[in-house]
C-alpha positions in Angstrom: 21.9 39.5 35.8 18.1 38.2 35.7 16.9 40.5 32.3 20.2 38.9 30.7 19.6 35.3 31.0 15.8 36.5 29.9 16.9 37.6 26.8 19.3 35.2 26.1 16.4 32.4 26.3 14.3 34.5 24.0 17.2 34.8 21.8 17.9 31.2 21.2 13.8 30.1 21.3 13.4 32.6 18.6 16.6 30.7 17.0 15.3 27.7 17.1 12.1 28.7 15.7 13.4 30.1 12.8 15.6 27.6 11.8 12.6 24.9 12.0 10.6 27.4 9.7 13.0 28.1 7.1 14.8 24.6 7.6 13.3 21.3 7.1 15.9 18.1 8.9 15.0 15.2 7.9 11.7 13.0 9.2 12.9 10.6 12.2 11.4 7.0 12.3 8.8 7.2 14.8 8.5 5.2 17.8 7.1 1.8 16.8 3.4 1.4 16.9 2.3 -0.5 20.4 1.5 -4.1 18.1 5.5 -4.0 17.3 6.6 -2.7 20.7 4.8 -6.2 21.6 4.7 -8.5 18.8 7.9 -6.7 16.9 9.5 -10.0 16.3 6.5 -12.3 15.1 5.3 -9.1 12.7 8.9 -8.9 11.0 9.5 -12.7 10.5 6.3 -12.4 8.2 7.3 -9.5 6.0 8.7 -9.5 2.2 12.4 -9.9 2.5 13.1 -6.9 1.0 11.4 -5.4 4.2 14.3 -6.5 6.3 17.4 -4.5 5.1 17.0 -0.4 5.1 16.1 0.4 2.7 12.4 1.7 2.1 10.6 1.3 -1.5 7.4 3.4 -2.0 5.9 5.0 -4.9 5.2 8.7 -6.0 2.7 10.8 -8.0 3.3 14.2 -8.2 2.1 17.6 -9.6 5.5 19.4 -8.7 7.6 21.0 -11.6 10.5 19.1 -12.3 14.5 19.8 -12.7 17.0 18.2 -14.0 17.8 15.2 -15.9 18.4 11.6 -15.2 19.6 10.8 -11.8 19.7 14.7 -10.8 16.3 15.2 -11.9 14.6 16.4 -8.3 11.1 18.1 -7.8 10.5 22.1 -7.0 8.3 24.1 -4.7 6.4 25.7 -8.5 3.0 23.6 -9.4 3.1 21.9 -12.9 0.0 20.8 -14.9 1.1 17.9 -15.4 1.2 14.6 -13.2 4.3 12.5 -13.2 4.7 8.9 -11.5 7.5 7.6 -10.2 9.3 5.4 -7.2 11.7 7.1 -4.7 14.2 4.8 -2.3 14.6 5.8 1.5 17.1 4.8 3.9 16.9 4.0 7.5 19.8 5.8 9.0 22.6 5.8 7.5 25.8 4.0 5.6 27.0 2.0 9.4 23.6 1.4 10.2 23.3 -2.3 11.2 20.0 -4.6 10.8 19.9 -5.8 14.2 20.0 -1.8 14.9 16.7 -1.7 12.4 15.5 -4.8 14.0 15.8 -2.2 17.4 14.3 0.5 16.7 11.1 -1.0 14.6 10.1 -2.8 17.9 11.8 -1.1 20.6 10.1 2.5 22.4 13.0 2.6 24.5 17.5 2.9 23.6 18.7 5.4 21.1 17.9 8.5 19.1 15.7 7.5 16.5 17.2 7.5 12.7 17.1 9.9 10.1 14.9 8.8 7.0 17.0 9.9 4.1 15.6 10.3 0.4 18.4 7.9 -1.6 17.0 8.2 -5.0 14.4 9.0 -7.4 13.2 7.6 -10.2 10.7 9.3 -12.5 9.3 6.7 -14.4 6.2 7.7 -16.5 4.0 11.1 -17.2 0.5 10.4 -16.2 -2.5 11.1 -18.7 -4.9 13.6 -18.4 -7.3 11.5 -20.6 -7.5 8.7 -22.5 -5.1 5.3 -22.5 -1.8 5.5 -20.2 1.6 5.4 -22.7 3.2 1.9 -22.4 5.5 4.4 -19.5 2.8 4.6 -17.4 1.6 1.0 -17.8 4.7 -0.1 -16.5 4.4 2.1 -13.5 1.7 0.3 -13.0 2.7 -3.0 -14.0 5.1 -2.3 -10.7 2.3 -1.7 -8.6 1.1 -4.5 -9.3 4.2 -6.7 -9.2 4.7 -5.2 -5.7 1.3 -6.2 -4.6 1.8 -9.4 -5.1 4.1 -10.2 -2.7 1.6 -8.5 0.1 -1.3 -10.7 1.9 -3.5 -7.6 0.3 -4.0 -6.3 -2.6 -4.7 -2.9 -1.3 -2.9 0.7 -2.2 -2.3 2.9 0.3 -2.1 6.7 -1.1 -0.8 9.4 1.0 -1.2 12.7 1.3 1.2 15.4 3.5 0.6 18.6 4.5 2.0 22.7 4.0 5.5 23.8 4.4 6.8 19.9 4.1 9.5 19.1 1.6 9.6 16.4 -0.8 11.8 14.6 1.2 10.0 14.9 4.6 6.6 14.1 2.4 8.7 10.8 1.2 10.2 10.1 4.8 6.2 9.7 6.1 5.0 7.7 3.6 7.8 5.4 4.0 6.9 5.4 8.0 3.8 3.8 6.4 5.3 1.5 4.6 7.7 0.1 7.0 4.6 -0.5 9.5 2.3 -1.7 7.4 3.8 -4.4 6.2 2.6 -6.4 3.9 -0.9 -5.1 4.0 -0.7 -2.9 1.5 1.7 -0.7 -1.3 2.1 2.9 -0.6 2.0 5.6 -3.0 3.0 9.0 -1.7 1.3 12.4 -3.9 3.1 15.1 -3.1 1.9 18.2 -4.4 3.8 22.1 -4.5 4.1 23.6 -0.9 5.7 26.6 -0.5 7.9 24.8 2.1 8.0 27.7 4.7 5.0 28.7 7.1 5.2 32.3 5.7 3.3 31.1 2.9 0.8 29.2 4.3 -2.1 30.9 2.5 -0.6 30.4 -0.7 -0.3 26.5 -0.1 -3.7 26.0 1.0 -4.5 27.1 -3.0 -2.3 25.2 -4.4 -3.6 22.0 -1.8 -7.2 22.9 -3.9 -5.7 23.4 -7.1 -3.7 20.0 -6.8 -7.2 18.2 -6.0 -8.2 17.5 -9.4 -4.5 15.7 -9.9 -5.3 13.6 -7.5 -8.9 12.4 -8.3 -7.2 11.8 -11.3 -4.3 9.6 -9.8 -7.0 7.7 -8.3 -9.0 7.3 -11.5 -5.6 5.7 -12.8 -4.9 3.8 -10.1 -8.7 1.7 -10.0 -8.4 1.4 -13.8 -5.2 0.3 -14.7 -3.9 -2.2 -11.3 -5.4 -5.0 -9.5 -6.0 -3.2 -6.3 -8.8 -4.9 -4.5 -9.2 -1.5 -2.4 -7.3 1.8 -2.3 -7.2 3.5 1.0 -6.3 7.1 1.5 -4.5 8.8 4.2 -4.4 12.8 4.5 -2.8 14.5 7.3 -3.0 18.4 7.8 -3.6 21.0 4.8 -3.3 17.2 3.2 -7.0 17.5 4.3 -7.7 19.6 1.6 -6.3 18.1 -1.1 -7.9 14.6 -0.5 -11.7 16.1 0.5 -11.7 18.1 -2.2 -10.0 15.4 -4.8 -12.4 12.9 -3.8 -15.5 14.9 -3.9 -14.4 15.7 -7.4 -13.6 11.5 -7.8 -17.1 11.0 -7.0 -18.9 13.1 -9.1 -16.5 12.2 -12.4 -15.9 8.5 -11.8 -18.1 7.2 -9.1 -16.8 3.7 -10.4 -13.6 4.4 -9.1 -14.7 6.1 -6.1 -16.4 3.1 -5.5 -12.7 1.2 -5.0 -12.5 3.1 -2.1 -11.7 1.4 0.8 -10.3 3.1 4.5 -10.2 7.2 4.6 -8.4 8.1 6.9 -8.4 12.2 7.9 -5.6 13.8 11.0 -6.1 17.2 11.9 -7.5 17.9 8.3 -6.5 21.5 8.0 -9.7 22.0 6.0 -12.4 24.4 5.9 -15.2 22.6 8.0 -17.4 24.1 5.9 -16.0 22.4 2.7 -15.1 19.5 4.4 -18.6 18.4 5.5 -20.1 19.1 2.1 -18.0 17.6 0.2 -18.2 14.3 2.6 -22.1 13.9 1.2 -20.6 12.9 -2.1 -17.5 10.5 -1.5 -18.2 9.2 1.9 -21.4 7.1 0.6 -19.1 5.1 -1.4 -15.8 4.1 0.5 -15.8 1.2 3.2 -15.6 4.1 5.9 -14.3 7.7 6.4 -12.1 8.2 10.2 -11.3 11.6 11.8 -9.2 12.4 13.8 -9.1 15.3 15.5 -7.7 17.7 18.8 -9.7 20.2 20.1 -7.1 22.3 21.4 -4.9 22.1 18.1 -2.6 25.2 18.1 -1.6 25.2 14.8 -5.3 24.8 13.4 -6.3 27.1 15.8 -3.9 29.5 13.7 -4.6 28.3 10.4 -8.9 29.2 11.8 -7.2 32.7 12.5 -5.9 32.9 9.1 -8.2 32.2 7.0 -11.2 32.9 8.9 -12.9 29.5 8.6 -13.2 26.8 11.3 -11.1 23.7 10.3 -12.1 20.3 9.9 -9.4 19.2 12.7 -10.5 21.6 15.0 -14.6 22.2 14.5 -16.4 24.8 15.7 -19.5 23.2 14.6 -21.5 26.3 15.2 -20.2 27.8 12.1 -22.4 24.9 10.3 -26.1 25.2 8.5 -28.7 23.3 10.2 -28.7 21.0 7.1 -25.0 19.9 7.3 -25.4 19.6 11.1 -27.8 17.1 10.7 -26.0 15.4 7.8 -22.8 15.3 9.9 -24.9 13.7 12.7 -26.6 11.1 10.3 -23.6 10.2 8.7 -21.9 9.6 12.3 -24.7 7.5 13.9 -24.7 5.5 10.0 -20.6 4.9 11.0 -19.9 6.6 7.7 -18.2 8.8 9.3 -16.6 8.0 12.4 -14.5 10.7 14.5 -11.7 9.8 17.0 -10.9 12.6 19.5 -7.4 13.2 20.9 -7.3 13.4 24.7 -3.6 14.6 25.9 -4.7 14.4 29.3 -5.6 10.9 29.4 -2.6 10.0 27.2 0.7 10.0 27.6 3.1 12.0 25.3 0.6 13.7 24.0 1.2 17.6 24.4 -2.4 19.4 25.2 -2.0 21.5 21.8 -0.5 18.8 19.2 -0.9 18.7 15.7 1.8 15.9 14.8 0.5 13.5 17.4 0.2 10.5 14.4 3.9 10.5 14.2 4.5 11.4 17.7 2.6 9.3 20.4 2.6 5.8 20.0 -1.0 4.8 20.5 -2.5 7.3 17.4 0.4 5.9 15.2 -0.7 2.1 16.6 -4.3 3.0 16.0 -4.0 4.2 12.5 -2.0 1.3 11.5 -4.9 -1.3 12.7 -7.0 0.9 11.0 -5.4 1.0 7.7 -3.6 -2.3 7.7 -6.6 -4.6 9.2 -9.6 -2.7 8.4 -10.7 -2.9 12.2 -13.8 -0.9 13.5 -13.0 1.5 16.7 -14.3 -0.7 19.1 -12.1 -3.6 18.0 -9.3 -1.2 17.9 -9.6 -0.7 21.8 -10.9 2.9 21.8 -14.3 4.3 24.4 -17.4 5.0 22.9 -19.0 8.4 23.6 -21.6 10.7 22.4 -21.3 14.0 22.0 -24.3 16.9 23.1 -26.0 16.9 20.0 -25.9 13.3 20.2 -23.1 12.5 17.6 -20.9 9.4 18.8 -17.3 9.9 18.5 -14.5 7.7 20.0 -11.3 8.0 22.9 -8.0 6.7 23.6 -8.9 5.2 27.2 -6.3 5.3 30.1 -5.6 1.6 29.6 -5.2 1.6 25.9 -1.8 0.1 25.8 -3.3 -2.8 28.4 -6.3 -3.8 26.2 -3.6 -3.7 23.3 -1.7 -6.1 24.7 -4.7 -8.0 25.6 -5.9 -8.3 22.9 -2.6 -9.9 20.7 -2.2 -12.1 23.8 -5.8 -13.4 23.2 -4.7 -13.4 19.5 -1.8 -15.8 20.2 -3.9 -17.9 22.3 -6.6 -18.6 19.4 
């Protein structure tokens, strides 16, 4: 009898694993960062009026190959040589979802199951030029970004670069999380590159990530030249770290003035060759305001990526794989605060699996720190993190066990002041 039960469990587990390998449900609205749980109603009261309904508008740029026309147009998993741009609208929940429910989901960790973020509309606006000046349609897209910045506190653009095995809808869903919870701090632009949307083709995705880097570099140059953005922040996740790292290095080499507009650069669980990541960091880190890397040394996805690629990954680094010169550079970058490393320590953090790769949107503490980094440009110490020094002398930061209390006390002090 036990053998039959065990076999049934294995069959169900295999079926569930296969489902999530080949089927990609929409992203759910993540549990609110702590600042929203503690001060959500106050924050919502300051947001632009359009942020208070069930729809989230973002901008996008892509080197995915298009298919269809007009409202029926979407993008495939095939790469395109052209960089296209437009806007997307996502809906929180379904047509029956009320504003009261959205406010509750945005400010409360407990309660009903989190709603899905549905991609409701894509509207391609322009083809961005490989060189030279943008045409009228492209200028109109840049003007729309400028108009969106006018109703926000800061004139910042935040570019989000997703990971491998990610559909367009899921990529837009993650980008919309950042728009929703960054409030009026930035205008979000999704850079969506052509993943195969199938884990079995992971190695092909890594090649496409590298091939997409020039498109990202071109996008940043165009945004720097054609918008009023004061800073261009960038957040990459997982294999998006390969796109972002190589793209930023190309940007620094080909357009140092554009790279000088870089603000916060954040790589979470970067699935990028550690060796190349450090080499490329040399080029763009001096031009950015700050580079922050989040890593989990037990990250199971990056352990598998290490095996498949044969290279140590930047989000689960084996520093023994670095040359003496690169090791020294990484140490100097950390000591000068050009590079700041935040290490995830699941044993001292609630609701983080030991081998987690998805901790930035699964955990309130990490999403909270991400929002404080991107929206407020706060240092790790100001964000409530604890400093440490590795054996080699490199500083890094972790979440203290009383992190939630520190954030609450910090918000209370701000309110008093």
